[in-house]
N, C-alpha and C positions, 0 to 999 in steps of 0.2 A: 675458518673456524675461530671462534672467539668473538663475542659481541661486547667487548669493553670499549674504551674510548677510541682505541686504534681501529679495532674491527668495525665498529659502527660507522666511523668516519670513512673508512675504506669502502665499505658497502655502499654508502650513499654516493660517494664520489664515482664509483664504477657505474652505478645506476644512472647518474646524471649524464654519463658519457655514452649511454645507450646499451650498456651490457645487462644481461640477465644475471641476477645475483641470488645466491642462496646462502644463508647464514646459519651456522651451527653453534649452539651453546648449551651447556648443561642446565643453566638457570633461565627459565622462561621469562623472568622479570627483566633480564638483560636486554631483551628485544625492544623494550621501551625506548632504549637509546636511539633506535633507528628512526623514530618519529613517524607521524601520520602520513607523510608523503612517500615513505618507502613502500614499494609494491612487490618486492622480491619475496622469496620463500624463506621461512624461518623453520628450523628443525631442532627440536630439543634432543640432546643426546651427547655422547662422547665422540669427539671428532675423529678418532682413529677406529671407531666401530664400523665395520664394513656395511652393516645394515643401515646405519645412520648416514653414511656417505652415499649409499645408493639412493636413499630417500631424498637426499639433497641434490641428486642429479649428477653425481660424480662421473657416471659413464658418458655423459654428454658434455662434461666441463672442458674448457680450454685452459683453465688455470686454477690453482689452489693456494690460498694464503693461510698459514697457521699462525695466528696472532693472539692466542690465549695467553694467560698469565703464567703458564707452566712450561718450562723448557722441555721436560721429558715428553709431555703431551704433544707439543709442537713438533719435536723431532720425530716421534713415533708416527704421528699423523702424516707428516711430509713423506716419510719413507713408505708408508702403506699406499698413499696416493700415487707415488712415483713407481713403486715396484709392482703393485698389484694392478693398478689401472693404467699404467703406462703414460701418465701425464708428466711431461718434462717441465712445464712452466709452473714450478712450485717454489714458494718462498716461505721461510720459517723465521719467526722472531725469536731470538735467543738472548737471554740476559747474560749468560756466561760467555765472555768474549773468547776464551780459549776453546770452548765447545763450538762456538760459531765458526771459528777458523777451521776446525777439524771438518765440520760438515760442508763448508765451502769447498774444501779439497776433495770431498767425496761427491761433489757435484750438486749439492743442495744449497742454493743461494740463501744466505742468512743475513738478518739484520740484527746486529748486536746492539741492543738499546743503550747500554751503559757506554760502550765505545762511541756510539754516534753522539750521545749527549756530551760526553767529555771532549770529543773532537770539536764540536760546535763551540763550546766554551773556550777551548784553547785557541781556536782561530780568531776569537775576539780579544784574547789577552795577549797573544804573542805576535811577533812580526809576521807579515804575509809570507806564506811559503813554509812556515815552521811546522804546519800540520797539513797532511794531504787532503785534498777534496775527495779523492777516490784512491783506492789501492786494489790491486788484483789479489785474488785469494792466496797466491804464493808469496806475496809481499815483495816481489822483485820489481814491480813497476808501480808508479804512482802518478797522479795528476795533481800538480801543485798550483796554488794561486799565488802569484808573485807580481809585485810592482817592478818597474824598471827605472833606472836612473834617468833624470831628465835629458841627459846627453843622448839617449836613444830615440828621443822624440824626432819624428821625421824619417826614421829608418824603416825601410820595407821589412815586413814580417819575414819574408824569405831570407833576407840577409841576417836577421836576428837568429833564425833557426840554424843557419850555417855557423854562426858564432857559438851557439849553444850546443851544437851537435845533438839537437833534440827538436821534437815537433811541438808546434803551438796549434792545437786543434781549434781553439776559439779564444776570444777575448771579450771583455765587457767594456762598453763605452757609454757613458751617461746612463748607466743602469740597464742597458740593453745588451744582450748577447750578440756576437758577431763572429761568423766563420770567415777568417781572413784569407785573401788570395796572397800569392807571393809578393805582389806589388802594393798591398795594403800598407799605408804608412802609419806608424805608431803615433798616436796623438797624446797630448798631455792629459793625464788622468786615466788613461787606459789601464786595465788590469789584465795581465796575461795568465793563461792557463797552459801550463807546460807539461807534456807527457814525458816522463824521464825515468830512467833506471834508478832504483833506490839509492845505489851508491854514488850516483852523480848529482844528487840534490844539492850538497854543499857547493859543488863547483858551479852549477847553474845559478844558484842564488848569488854567488860571489861575482860572476860575470855580469849579471843584471844590476848589481848594486853599484857598479862603477860605470863611467862613460865608456863607450866603445873604443877599442884600441885603434890608434891612427896608423895607417900603413903608408 
């Protein structure tokens, strides 16, 4: 639902991956953003109207994205699709961060546009690890991006996890993602992604900012 810049880009991307796509928007002129190569369905109407949803094929749908410019419309459409048609794979774009967090706790995954943009800027302004790459809806767990002191180079990832009391689900090396084994050795320039409880972030960053303790 929504054929703005986000909705049209999402629709084209899904179609390129082989999915059947239907796009709903109140403004028929908005469908021009889809371009001539788009072969999916376009339906004019309000995205939370049941007749419109049925016309778009909601009864056969595997997922629904509400990405219009209105928070209320996105929330209402997401709830109608989930509660009326039993589709669990639903995402809503919400501009109001507080609202997004509420709906995440109610089980509707939300993308808070302002929060996402501000976090992206902060990650580029502040030291690595100062902002989470991901946080769970409750705010208790986060995935942080953090560099390690050069003294950790050559240390097995399993040993680093033991020192941190936290998991390292992946790292990046020369711009490529890598899922490490316990015996994967940390290399110079690697960036670690650490899954950590919210309250433990300062401790984990402190441990990695210093060389490993000698025993």
